[in-house]
C-alpha positions, 0 to 999 in steps of 0.5 A: 951898055947903059950910061954910070949914073953920076952921084954929087952934092949942091951946096945948102944954107941946110946942110949939103943935098947929095943928087943922083942923077941920069943924065940931066934926070935926077933920080935921088936928091935926098939931105948928103947927111942922110947917107944911107938912104941914098945908098940903099936906094942906089942898092936897091934900085941901080945895083947894076948900075956904076956910079961915079963922082961927077958935078951936075949939069949947069941947069939943076946947078943952076935951080938949086942956087934959084931954090935957095936963093927964094926962087920957091918955084925954081926946082919946079922945071927939073925931070925926076924920075923916081923909081918906086910902087905905080902907089908911090910915083902917085903920090910922089907926082900929086906932092908935085903939084903943091904950089911953093908957099902952102902946104896940104895934110894928107888926108887932103891929098888921101882924099884927092888919091882915094885914098887912106892918110896912110898909105900917102904917110908911108910914100911920102917917107918914101920919096927920093927926090925930096925938095922937088918931089915936096915933100915937106910940104905935106903936115899933119890936119891939125897943123903939126910938122909931122915927120920928115926923113931929111929932120923935122928942122929942115923942114921947118927952115924949108916951110919958113924959106917957101914963105908957107908959115911963119917963123915964130921963133923968138930972137933973143 
C-alpha cells in the first residue's frame, strides 16, 4: 500500500505556495490561489492516492525560505518527480539547467531540444513543479514576459527577485 501524498502550503512574499509531496519529493508546486490547477493534477495523475494535509519536510520548507530570502539557487537541492509525457519531462528537466538570475527563450530552448517553440511553450504551461523547474525563466525572444500560470505579475516579481531583470517601475 502506498503512503498518502502530503499537501501543504509554504508562505511567500507573492502568495502562499501549494505543495504536494510524495515523501520528501515534490510532485506538485503551484501558487495556492491556482487551486484548480492543483486539483486537476491530483485528479488526473494521482486519482487513486490518498492526500492528507500536513507539513513540508524541514529541508523543503528551508529551501523555499532561503529562496524567498534571496538565495536564487536554494530550490536546486529539492527532489521532484513531475508526472507528464516523456517530452514534457524532457522540457521540465531542461528548465532546471537555466541558472538563477538568467532567462532563456522558447525558441532557444526548442533549438537545444530539437523541437518547436510552440511545443516547448505547451510543455512549459503544463509544468506541475513551477519555481523548482523554473518555467518563469522562459521569456519571448523579444524579451517579453509571455505567459505564466502563476500570473505575469508574479513572473516579473520572480525575475526581478532573481536579478534576471531590473525593476523598472517608478516609485510614486
